[in-house]
C-alpha positions, 0 to 999 in steps of 0.5 A: 385471300385472293383467288390465286392465293386460295388456289395456291394454298389448296394445291399446297395442301393437296400436295402435302396430303398426297405426300402423307398418303404416299409415305404412309403407303410406302411405310405400310408396304415395308412393314407388310414386306418385313412381316412376310419375310418373317413369316417365310423365315418362320415357316422355313425354320418350322420345316427345317426343325420338323425334318431335323427333329423327325430323326429324334424320338423321345421314349420314356427315359430314352432318346433315339437319333435316327432309325434305331430302337433304344437300348435298355440301360442306354439313355441315348441311342444314335444311328450312324457315325460321329464326326466332330470339328471346330468349324469348316476350315479346321483340320482338328476333328474326332471321328468315330465309325460305328459300323466298324468300331474305329476311332480317328483324331487329329494327326492320327493322335488319340490322347486319353487326357482330362483337360479339366484336371490336366491328368492322363487317364488309365486305359484298361483293355483285354488285348492290345494289338499294334499295327505292324504289317510289313507292307506298311514299312519302308527302310527296314534295317536291324536296330542299332540298340542292344545290350549296351544301350539297355544297360544305360537305362535306369529302372525306377520306382515312383508315385505318378502325380495324378492331379494339379494339386500334387497328390501322388498315386500308388507306387509304380515302376518304369523309366523316365522319359527324359533319360530314355530320350538321351539313349533312344530318342525314337521311343519318346514323343513330346506333346504340344504342352511339352509333356514327355510320352514313352513308347514302352512297347518299342523296348521289346525289340531292344530286349530281344536284341539284348538277349541275342547279344547275351546269347552270343556271349554265352556261346563264345564263352562255351567255345572258349571253355571247350578248347 
């Protein structure tokens, strides 16, 4: 080989070696940077986990969340209120305020319903108080229902189906929501699945008015008999 060819080959070799070195350096730099990122993420996760799990304490047979002591016979004891939702943009929620014992759900509509068996749950309580403050009511007027409306209702006995298999529960008595809806539609509500729900408490004002109607008839008969 001539001197020129020898110099050309050496320069090519040097350039190739330099490129290999630079590529190796660049690759190592990327690898080290990725390792550093992973290390930073790992440390961040550990810090977050430490902060989060610092509020969770494990006791023999019990778990507590927040600055609260565990209660005997209650496996989990939590401090604070509870708010559940689908995501940040959803309007569906379930809210439980522990400090005052209040429950709130989507659309002010709390349903005790077993979605797995498609059945409504029974509710047993001591006393039920309905919100009826006059300050929260507008357009107050006498009801248009009375004895004549009440006489159109048909009380019935029935067995309520408690599960999808068609198994009936014990014998009950009441009204059919579809029939009540034809007479007093204000007392019937239809849920998202098309099920009819009846406000039995709403019948109380109708019963009171019916008694008044009967009393007026009795007084009229007494007045007629006295003549």
